C-alpha positions in Angstrom: -0.7 -7.5 100.0 -1.6 -5.2 102.9 -3.8 -6.6 105.8 -7.6 -5.6 105.4 -8.9 -2.9 107.5 -11.7 -3.7 110.1 -14.8 -2.0 109.1 -18.0 -2.2 111.2 -21.2 -3.2 109.4 -22.8 0.2 110.1 -19.9 2.3 109.4 -20.3 5.6 107.5 -17.7 8.1 106.8 -17.9 11.2 109.0 -16.6 14.7 108.6 -15.0 14.7 112.2 -12.5 12.0 111.3 -9.4 12.5 109.4 -10.1 12.8 105.6 -9.5 9.6 103.6 -8.1 7.6 106.5 -7.8 3.8 106.2 -11.5 3.2 107.3 -12.8 5.7 104.7 -10.8 4.3 102.0 -11.7 0.7 102.8 -15.4 1.8 103.0 -15.3 3.4 99.4 -13.1 0.5 98.0 -15.9 -2.0 99.2 -18.7 0.1 98.0 -17.0 0.3 94.4 -16.2 -3.5 94.5 -19.9 -4.1 95.2 -21.2 -1.8 92.5 -18.9 -3.3 90.2 -19.9 -6.8 90.8 -23.6 -5.8 90.5 -22.9 -4.3 87.2 -20.9 -7.5 86.0 -23.7 -9.6 87.3 -26.4 -7.7 85.3 -24.2 -7.8 82.2 -24.1 -11.6 82.5 -27.9 -11.8 82.7 -28.2 -9.6 79.7 -26.0 -12.0 77.6 -28.1 -14.9 78.7 -31.2 -13.1 77.9 -30.0 -12.1 74.5 -28.8 -15.7 73.7 -32.3 -16.9 74.8 -34.1 -14.4 72.7 -32.1 -15.1 69.5 -35.1 -16.8 67.9 -36.8 -16.2 64.7 -40.0 -14.2 65.2 -42.3 -14.5 62.2 -44.4 -11.4 62.9 -42.6 -8.2 61.6 -44.0 -5.9 64.3 -42.9 -8.4 67.1 -39.6 -8.8 65.4 -39.0 -4.9 65.2 -40.3 -4.6 68.8 -37.7 -7.2 70.1 -34.9 -5.7 68.0 -35.6 -2.3 69.6 -35.6 -3.8 72.9 -32.3 -5.6 72.3 -30.6 -2.4 71.0 -31.8 -0.6 74.2 -30.4 -3.2 76.3 -27.1 -3.2 74.5 -26.8 0.6 74.7 -27.5 0.3 78.4 -24.7 -2.5 78.9 -22.4 -0.2 77.0 -22.9 2.7 79.4 -22.4 0.2 82.2 -19.2 -1.0 80.6 -17.9 2.6 80.7 -19.0 2.8 84.3 -17.1 -0.2 85.1 -13.8 1.4 83.7 -14.6 4.5 85.8 -14.9 2.2 89.0 -11.6 0.5 88.0 -10.1 4.0 87.8 -11.4 5.0 91.2 -10.1 1.8 92.7 -6.6 2.6 91.3 -6.8 6.2 92.8 -7.6 4.5 96.1 -4.4 2.4 95.7 -2.3 5.4 94.8 -3.7 7.7 97.4 -5.4 10.2 95.0 -9.0 9.1 95.7 -11.2 11.7 97.3 -9.2 14.7 95.9 -10.4 16.8 93.1 -8.3 16.4 89.9 -8.6 20.0 89.0 -8.1 21.7 92.4 -6.6 19.2 94.6 -9.1 20.0 97.4 -11.0 17.2 99.2 -14.3 16.1 97.5 -17.1 16.1 100.0 -17.9 12.8 101.6 -21.6 13.2 101.0 -20.7 13.6 97.1 -18.4 10.6 97.2 -20.9 8.4 99.0 -23.7 9.4 96.4 -21.2 9.0 93.5 -18.1 7.2 94.5 -16.5 7.6 91.1 -16.5 11.4 91.3 -12.9 13.0 90.3 -14.0 16.6 91.0 -15.5 18.7 93.7 -19.1 20.0 93.0 -17.9 23.5 92.4 -15.2 22.4 90.0 -17.7 20.0 88.3 -20.2 22.8 87.9 -17.5 25.1 86.4 -16.4 22.3 84.0 -19.9 21.7 82.8 -20.5 25.5 82.3 -17.2 25.8 80.2 -18.3 22.7 78.2 -21.6 24.2 77.5 -20.1 27.6 76.3 -17.8 25.7 74.0 -20.5 23.6 72.6 -22.6 26.4 71.6 -19.8 27.8 69.3 
């Protein structure tokens, strides 16, 4: 296991330093880990809430409302589960040295984009092209 990189509390990746240096990689690794832990904690809370609310509600309207809430909560958790797998994939890219580079063009993804969406796999331009192509094919 490699030694942990020192990272000041107020560190933010800057354009004037080498792209994806050890400090930037450590910054994004920590950001991804914190995000993943937050999602897992929310998921555990949801499971507890669903177990607590698994009581029989005699009123049909109340029961329907509770079922709708439960279905919405489960859909949200499913989206978050998929997000956790994307976070894991981003962390693997950090380990392999592929993190921060567009999977389509190989160009660096802007630090602002990665800071806003650390699981991004494409530059903004490549993502827009991909979405335009997807929209065209969907209309067929």
